[in-house]
Structures are given as structure tokens and as C-alpha cells.
C-alpha positions as CSV (number, residue, x, y, z in Angstrom):
1,M,27.3,76.3,-64.9
2,D,30.4,76.0,-62.7
3,T,30.4,74.8,-59.1
4,E,30.6,78.4,-57.6
5,N,27.6,79.6,-59.7
6,R,25.6,76.5,-58.8
7,S,26.3,77.2,-55.1
8,R,25.2,80.8,-55.5
9,A,22.0,79.7,-57.2
10,G,21.3,77.2,-54.5
11,D,21.8,79.8,-51.8
12,A,19.4,82.2,-53.6
13,V,16.7,79.5,-53.7
14,T,17.2,78.7,-50.0
15,L,16.9,82.3,-49.0
16,V,13.8,82.9,-51.1
17,H,12.2,79.7,-49.8
18,E,12.8,80.7,-46.1
19,E,11.5,84.2,-46.7
20,L,8.3,83.1,-48.4
21,R,7.7,80.4,-45.8
22,E,8.1,83.0,-43.0
23,L,5.7,85.4,-44.8
24,I,3.1,82.6,-44.9
25,L,3.7,81.5,-41.3
26,A,3.5,85.1,-40.0
27,G,0.2,85.7,-41.8
28,H,1.6,88.3,-44.3
29,L,0.5,86.0,-47.2
30,L,-3.0,84.9,-46.4
31,P,-4.7,81.5,-47.1
32,G,-6.3,81.6,-50.5
33,Q,-4.1,84.5,-51.7
34,R,-2.9,84.1,-55.2
35,L,0.9,84.3,-55.8
36,T,2.6,85.3,-58.9
37,Q,6.3,85.0,-59.6
38,R,6.6,88.6,-60.8
39,E,5.0,90.1,-57.7
40,L,7.1,87.9,-55.4
41,S,10.3,88.7,-57.3
42,D,9.6,92.4,-56.9
43,R,8.7,92.0,-53.2
44,L,11.8,90.0,-52.3
45,G,14.2,91.5,-54.8
46,A,15.0,88.1,-56.2
47,G,15.1,86.6,-59.7
48,R,12.3,84.6,-61.2
49,T,14.2,81.3,-61.2
50,P,14.8,81.2,-57.4
51,V,11.2,82.2,-56.8
52,R,9.9,79.5,-59.1
53,E,12.1,76.8,-57.4
54,A,11.1,78.1,-53.9
55,L,7.4,77.8,-54.8
56,R,8.0,74.2,-55.9
57,M,9.6,73.5,-52.5
58,L,6.7,75.2,-50.7
59,E,4.2,73.2,-52.6
60,A,5.9,69.9,-51.7
61,E,5.8,71.0,-48.0
62,G,2.1,71.9,-48.2
63,F,2.4,75.6,-47.8
64,V,1.1,76.5,-51.3
65,I,-1.3,74.9,-53.8
66,S,-0.8,74.9,-57.6
67,R,-3.9,74.2,-59.7
68,A,-4.3,74.3,-63.5
69,N,-5.9,77.6,-64.6
70,H,-5.8,78.9,-61.1
71,G,-2.1,79.5,-60.6
72,I,-0.5,79.2,-57.2
73,T,-2.3,80.1,-53.9
74,V,-1.5,80.0,-50.2
75,A,-2.9,76.8,-48.6
76,G,-5.6,77.2,-46.1
77,L,-6.4,75.4,-42.8
78,D,-7.2,71.8,-43.9
79,L,-8.5,69.9,-40.9
80,D,-8.1,66.5,-42.6
81,E,-4.5,67.3,-43.2
82,A,-4.0,68.5,-39.6
83,E,-5.5,65.3,-38.2
84,G,-3.3,63.2,-40.5
85,L,-0.2,65.1,-39.4
86,F,-1.0,64.7,-35.7
87,A,-1.8,61.0,-36.2
88,A,1.6,60.4,-37.9
89,L,3.5,62.3,-35.2
90,L,1.6,60.4,-32.5
91,L,2.9,57.1,-33.9
92,L,6.4,58.2,-34.7
93,Q,7.7,60.6,-32.0
94,P,6.5,59.5,-28.5
95,P,7.7,55.8,-28.8
96,L,11.3,57.2,-29.3
97,L,11.2,59.3,-26.1
98,P,12.3,56.6,-23.7
99,R,15.6,56.3,-25.6
100,A,15.9,60.1,-25.7
101,A,15.4,60.3,-21.9
102,R,18.3,58.0,-21.4
103,E,20.7,59.6,-23.9
104,I,19.8,63.3,-24.1
105,P,22.9,65.5,-23.3
106,D,22.9,67.7,-20.2
107,Q,23.5,70.7,-22.4
108,A,20.2,70.0,-24.3
109,L,18.3,69.6,-21.0
110,R,19.7,73.0,-19.8
111,R,18.5,74.6,-23.0
112,M,15.1,73.0,-22.6
113,E,14.9,74.4,-19.1
114,E,15.8,77.9,-20.4
115,L,13.1,77.7,-23.1
116,S,10.5,76.4,-20.6
117,L,11.2,79.4,-18.3
118,V,10.9,81.9,-21.2
119,M,7.6,80.4,-22.5
120,R,6.0,80.4,-19.0
121,T,7.2,83.7,-17.6
122,L,7.6,86.2,-20.4
123,P,4.8,87.5,-22.5
124,Q,5.2,86.2,-26.1
125,E,3.6,86.7,-29.4
126,P,2.4,83.4,-31.0
127,H,5.3,83.6,-33.5
128,D,7.9,83.7,-30.7
129,F,6.1,81.0,-28.7
130,H,6.0,78.7,-31.6
131,R,9.7,79.3,-32.4
132,D,10.7,78.5,-28.8
133,H,8.2,75.6,-28.5
134,A,9.6,74.0,-31.7
135,E,13.2,74.2,-30.4
136,F,12.1,72.8,-27.0
137,H,10.6,69.7,-28.6
138,T,13.4,69.3,-31.2
139,L,16.2,69.0,-28.7
140,P,15.2,65.4,-27.5
141,Q,14.9,64.4,-31.2
142,L,18.7,64.8,-31.7
143,T,19.0,61.3,-30.2
144,F,16.7,59.8,-32.9
145,G,19.3,59.7,-35.6
146,P,19.3,61.8,-38.8
147,T,16.6,59.9,-40.8
148,L,13.9,59.8,-38.2
149,N,14.8,63.3,-37.0
150,K,14.3,64.7,-40.5
151,V,11.0,62.8,-41.1
152,I,9.6,64.1,-37.7
153,N,10.8,67.6,-38.3
154,D,9.2,67.7,-41.7
155,L,5.9,66.7,-40.2
156,Y,6.3,69.4,-37.5
157,L,7.1,72.0,-40.1
158,R,3.9,71.2,-42.0
159,L,1.9,71.2,-38.8
160,S,3.5,74.5,-37.6
161,R,1.8,76.3,-40.6
162,L,-1.6,75.1,-39.5
163,Q,-1.0,75.8,-35.8
164,R,0.4,79.3,-36.3
165,F,-2.5,80.1,-38.6
166,Y,-4.9,78.8,-36.0
167,Y,-3.3,80.6,-33.0
168,R,-3.0,83.9,-34.7
169,G,-4.8,86.3,-32.4
170,R,-5.5,83.7,-29.8
171,R,-3.9,83.2,-26.4
172,I,-1.6,80.2,-25.9
173,P,-3.4,77.9,-23.5
174,A,-1.8,77.7,-20.0
175,F,-2.1,73.9,-20.0
176,A,0.3,73.7,-23.0
177,Q,3.0,75.4,-20.9
178,E,2.3,73.0,-18.0
179,L,2.5,70.0,-20.2
180,D,5.9,71.2,-21.5
181,L,7.1,71.6,-17.9
182,A,5.9,68.1,-17.0
183,F,7.7,66.8,-20.1
184,L,10.9,68.6,-19.0
185,R,10.7,67.2,-15.5
186,A,10.3,63.6,-16.9
187,M,13.3,64.1,-19.2
188,Q,15.4,65.4,-16.4
189,A,14.4,62.4,-14.2
190,K,15.4,60.1,-17.1
191,D,11.8,58.7,-16.9
192,G,11.1,57.8,-20.5
193,A,7.7,56.2,-19.8
194,R,6.4,59.4,-18.2
195,A,7.9,61.6,-20.9
196,R,6.1,59.5,-23.5
197,R,2.8,59.7,-21.7
198,V,3.0,63.5,-21.2
199,Q,3.9,64.0,-24.9
200,E,1.0,61.8,-26.1
201,L,-1.4,63.7,-23.9
202,H,0.1,67.0,-25.2
203,M,-0.3,65.9,-28.8
204,L,-3.9,64.8,-28.3
205,N,-4.8,68.0,-26.6
206,S,-3.3,70.0,-29.4
207,A,-5.0,68.0,-32.1
208,V,-8.5,67.9,-30.6
209,G,-8.3,71.5,-29.5
210,L,-7.3,72.9,-32.9
211,I,-9.7,70.7,-34.9
212,T,-12.8,71.0,-32.7
213,D,-12.4,74.7,-32.2
214,V,-12.5,75.2,-36.0
215,D,-15.2,72.5,-36.7
216,P,-17.0,70.9,-33.8
217,W,-18.6,68.4,-36.2
218,H,-15.3,67.2,-37.7
219,R,-15.4,63.4,-38.2
220,F,-12.3,61.9,-36.7
221,G,-10.6,58.9,-38.2
222,P,-6.8,58.7,-38.5
223,L,-6.2,60.2,-35.0
224,I,-8.4,57.6,-33.4
225,D,-6.8,54.8,-35.3
226,A,-3.3,56.0,-34.5
227,A,-4.1,56.4,-30.8
228,A,-5.5,52.9,-30.7
229,G,-2.2,51.7,-32.3
230,A,-0.4,53.5,-29.4
231,G,-2.6,51.8,-26.8
232,I,-4.9,54.8,-26.2
233,N,-8.6,54.5,-26.2
234,I,-10.5,57.6,-27.4
235,P,-14.3,57.3,-27.2
236,R,-16.1,59.1,-30.0
237,S,-19.8,59.5,-31.0
238,A,-21.6,57.4,-33.5
239,K,-20.9,60.1,-36.1
240,G,-17.2,60.1,-35.4
241,T,-17.1,63.4,-33.6
242,L,-15.4,64.4,-30.3
243,T,-16.8,66.7,-27.7
244,P,-14.2,68.2,-25.3
245,P,-13.2,67.4,-22.7
246,V,-12.6,64.0,-24.2
247,R,-12.0,61.3,-21.5
248,V,-9.3,59.0,-22.7
249,T,-7.6,56.0,-21.2
250,W,-4.2,54.3,-21.8
251,E,-3.9,50.5,-21.8
252,T,-0.7,50.8,-19.7
253,A,-1.0,52.5,-16.3
254,L,1.9,54.4,-14.8
255,P,2.0,54.0,-11.0
256,G,2.4,57.4,-9.3
257,Y,1.8,59.4,-12.5
258,Q,-0.6,62.2,-12.2
259,P,-1.4,63.9,-15.6
260,V,-1.7,67.6,-16.1
261,L,-5.4,68.6,-16.5
262,A,-6.1,70.2,-19.8
263,D,-9.1,71.7,-21.6
264,Y,-9.6,69.2,-24.5
265,V,-8.3,65.7,-23.5
266,V,-8.3,64.3,-20.0
267,D,-6.3,61.2,-19.0
268,E,-8.6,59.0,-17.0
269,T,-6.5,55.8,-16.9
270,A,-7.9,53.8,-13.9
271,D,-4.6,53.6,-11.8
272,H,-4.3,57.3,-11.3
273,A,-4.9,58.0,-7.6
274,H,-6.4,61.5,-8.2
275,P,-7.3,61.8,-11.8
276,Q,-9.2,65.0,-11.3
277,E,-6.6,66.7,-9.2
278,H,-4.5,69.4,-11.0
279,R,-0.9,68.7,-10.5
280,N,1.0,71.8,-9.2
281,L,4.4,71.6,-10.8
282,D,7.3,73.3,-9.1
283,P,8.6,76.5,-10.8
284,L,12.0,76.5,-12.3
């Protein structure tokens, strides 16, 4: 196969991969649904070879599952997987934000401001919100370098499938938008310590909210351990469960920092002057 034909074949696989991934994320291919190469080829108007390669890529990303004698099915909402992804992100992404706060370009901050405004003021479907939310949090990561940026984006991609499946038909919680605004304000102020704290609080709320809403008796492990490694204490029951609102504390206090109150995880670090007071963030 010459170079031009290989390029065309690669483009076909990329297109099929993106189309199938979006069908799964949008809920058009449901968890547990069996997929066949012939049906997908007919649906997408693509050849069997690009479909087969795209399915292999989706399996590596966790979007589909291949089992002997069962074929290929769309992956469901695996809470252990979700907890592990949140734990990995908690350890990888927030510690890099102080550098991002120092180095993020003004153009990226302006785009974050635009996205924050759209997410808070315009009615959005979950699909649109998650698209804008992903871009909002990707912009600071451009300062991480290509290797870390790819690793973190791959984790977010796998997590986005679980989040979009979970939020389908649900309202986006208001505290998520306020946490994003608090994060933006910290980045604009070049306050890396505050940006990191807000993002950790955001991640913990997302993780605990998604998991406990689906299974209140889920036994937490990796998220608790990752939080401890980040200097965050999360009290849990003797059985390993968490009951929102979970009162957590950070080993390091931030003078003058007042956290956004959220539904699932509350920052009760001792040095907060008014830990129960909801912070009214100025509108853009």
C-alpha cells in the first residue's frame, strides 16, 4: 500500500472512531448494546476494516467491551472504573495548576471567560455543557507539556463517557458552574494555590456525587487514598461508604480562601473564617 492509500485508510479509521464514540457519548448506542461490524458499516456507510480498527480503539479507551462468545458490547457505568479515573486525575492534574496559573496565555484566559459565561447564562443540553466544560478545563493544561497533557486528556475522555451517561436527563448542578467560576477567578489572579484547591474540591464533588447517586453503598478506596496523598482527609464509615455532604479537610490552610458550598463535599478546613457561608462570586 502506497503512502497516499495508507493516509486515506487512516483518515477513514479516524472518522469512524469519532462517529462511533459520539454515538456512545450521546446515548444513541446504549450500555450493554451488542455491536456488529456489518450493522455499523451499514449505519455509517463505512468499510468493515475501518469499523474493526475503530472498535479496537474504542475498546482500548474503555467505550466498548469485547468478550469471547459474546461479541462486542457498549460499556456500562462501572463505578469502580469511575472512582479510579477520578483518583488518577486528582493526583495528576491539580498539582500542575500553580504552574499553569503563572504561564497560561491571556488568550486562553479570555476563552475560559467566554465559556464560563455561556455555561452559566445560556440553557444547555448536557452534551453541549460537557463539550464546553471539557474545553474550559483543557485550556490550562496546554502549559503541562505534550506528554502530561495527553495522559490527562485520555483520562478525561474515559471519564466523559461515564459522566455524560450519568447526566443524561439530569440537570447540571449549579455548584459546578460556581466552582468553574471560582477556578477562573483564581487563574485570572495568578493564584495557583487557590486554583488547585478549587479544582480538587470540584473533582471530589463530581466523584462523590456521581458514585453515591448511583450506589449509596459503594465502598470507596482509591479516591480516599489519592486524596490522602494530596493532603486531603476524607472521613468514611467503617464499611468504606460516604454519605453526602462529606465534610473534608485539607492539611494546608489557605488564608482568606472561602470555598464554594456544594452538595456532596464541603471543605471544612479549620482556617476558613466562614466555612458555612456561601461565597457570592461576581458575575462576568
